[in-house]
C-alpha positions in Angstrom: -3.0 -7.7 -0.2 -3.2 -4.1 -1.3 -3.7 -1.2 1.1 -5.5 2.1 0.9 -4.6 5.2 3.0 -7.2 6.2 5.6 -5.5 8.7 7.9 -2.0 9.9 8.8 -0.3 11.2 11.9 3.2 11.8 13.3 4.7 9.7 16.0 8.1 9.3 17.6 9.6 5.8 17.2 13.0 5.4 19.1 15.1 8.5 18.1 13.6 9.0 14.6 10.4 10.7 13.6 8.3 8.6 11.2 4.9 9.3 9.7 2.5 6.6 10.7 -0.2 5.9 8.2 -3.3 3.9 9.0 -4.0 1.8 5.9 -7.1 -0.3 5.1 -6.4 -3.5 3.1 -8.7 -4.9 0.5 -9.9 -7.5 3.0 -11.1 -4.8 5.4 -8.3 -5.0 8.0 -6.3 -2.0 9.2 -2.5 -1.8 9.2 0.0 0.9 10.3 2.9 1.6 7.9 5.9 3.7 9.0 7.1 6.2 6.4 10.8 6.8 7.0 11.8 10.4 7.8 12.8 12.5 4.7 16.5 13.0 4.3 16.1 16.3 2.5 15.8 17.0 -1.3 16.9 13.5 -2.4 15.8 10.3 -0.7 17.7 7.7 -2.7 16.5 4.5 -0.9 17.3 2.4 -4.0 20.8 3.8 -4.1 20.8 4.8 -7.8 22.7 8.1 -7.7 26.4 8.7 -7.1 27.3 11.4 -4.7 28.3 13.6 -7.6 24.9 13.1 -9.2 23.1 13.8 -5.9 25.0 17.1 -5.5 24.3 18.1 -9.1 20.5 17.4 -8.7 20.4 19.0 -5.3 22.1 22.2 -6.7 19.6 22.3 -9.5 16.7 21.8 -7.1 17.9 24.7 -4.9 18.4 26.9 -8.0 14.9 26.2 -9.3 13.1 26.6 -6.0 10.2 29.0 -6.6 8.5 30.9 -3.8 7.4 28.2 -1.4 7.4 25.2 -3.6 8.9 22.2 -1.9 10.5 19.6 -4.2 11.8 16.2 -3.2 12.9 13.0 -5.0 12.3 9.5 -3.7 13.7 6.2 -5.2 12.3 2.9 -3.9 13.1 -0.7 -4.6 9.6 -1.9 -3.5 6.1 -0.5 -3.8 4.4 -2.9 -1.4 2.3 -2.6 0.6 0.8 0.1 -1.6 -1.4 -0.7 -4.6 0.8 1.2 -7.0 3.5 3.8 -7.2 1.0 6.7 -7.2 -0.5 5.5 -3.9 3.1 5.2 -2.5 3.8 8.8 -3.7 0.7 10.2 -2.0 1.6 8.4 1.2 5.1 9.7 1.3 4.1 13.3 0.3 1.5 13.3 3.1 3.8 11.6 5.6 6.5 14.1 4.9 4.0 16.9 4.8 5.7 18.0 1.6 4.6 21.5 0.8 2.1 21.0 3.6 1.0 24.5 4.6 0.8 26.0 1.1 0.1 22.7 -0.8 2.9 23.5 -3.3 4.8 20.3 -2.9 6.3 18.3 -5.7 7.5 14.7 -5.3 9.2 12.7 -8.0 9.1 9.0 -7.2 10.6 6.2 -9.2 11.7 2.6 -8.8 14.5 1.3 -11.1 13.8 -2.3 -10.0 10.0 -2.0 -10.7 10.4 0.2 -13.7 7.7 2.6 -12.4 7.7 6.4 -11.9 5.3 9.2 -11.0 5.1 12.8 -10.2 2.9 13.9 -7.2 2.0 17.5 -6.8 0.1 19.4 -4.1 -3.4 20.9 -4.5 -2.2 24.4 -5.1 0.1 23.3 -7.9 -2.6 21.1 -9.4 -4.4 24.3 -10.2 -1.4 25.5 -12.2 0.0 22.3 -13.7 -2.1 20.2 -16.0 -2.2 16.4 -16.1 -0.6 16.5 -19.6 2.3 18.5 -18.2 2.7 16.0 -15.3 2.7 13.2 -17.8 5.3 15.0 -19.9 7.5 15.3 -16.9 7.2 11.6 -16.3 8.0 10.8 -20.0 11.1 13.0 -19.8 12.4 10.9 -16.9 11.5 7.6 -18.6 13.2 8.6 -21.8 16.5 8.7 -19.9 15.7 5.9 -17.4 15.5 3.3 -20.3 19.1 4.3 -21.1 20.1 3.9 -17.4 20.6 7.7 -17.2 18.6 8.2 -14.0 20.3 11.5 -13.0 19.8 13.0 -16.4 16.1 11.9 -16.4 15.6 13.8 -13.1 17.6 16.8 -14.3 15.5 17.0 -17.5 12.2 16.8 -15.5 13.4 19.4 -13.0 14.4 21.7 -15.9 11.0 21.3 -17.5 9.2 21.8 -14.2 11.2 25.1 -13.8 9.9 26.2 -17.2 6.3 25.3 -16.4 6.5 27.2 -13.1 8.0 30.2 -14.8 5.1 30.2 -17.3 2.4 29.7 -14.6 3.9 32.5 -12.4 3.6 34.9 -15.3 -0.2 34.4 -15.5 
């Protein structure tokens, strides 16, 4: 059963804040899905990166941070209950309110176990970054992922994103 996002809201569950998403399944029933709280720049739920790699990626993300762009990375072992990795990315970006106020968020999402990846951007960046550029970022990651170089794939995509943002900020 696949689910579609209808609305989102924040709720407090025990001591953690989770985003609660109301989802509508293909059979017309509604379900709530908890989006775990973001742990900062890197949310390695699939445990792909070493601590050294996380630090290297985090340092690069801090270095490349432009104006109010909010960048985050999410790895996941499972895509369910979402229809695809793009729907999962939208749910997490909305649940985390990534780049919320200025809509300048960027979320890199991939699953090693499912061999899927995507890049989700906020509305403001969608006016500056083309679909072709987003697809290129995804291909840069995949080129390294197939060689089990996950950190390098992310580093390459972040470096290219930096170049794209430099160019768009010049215009």
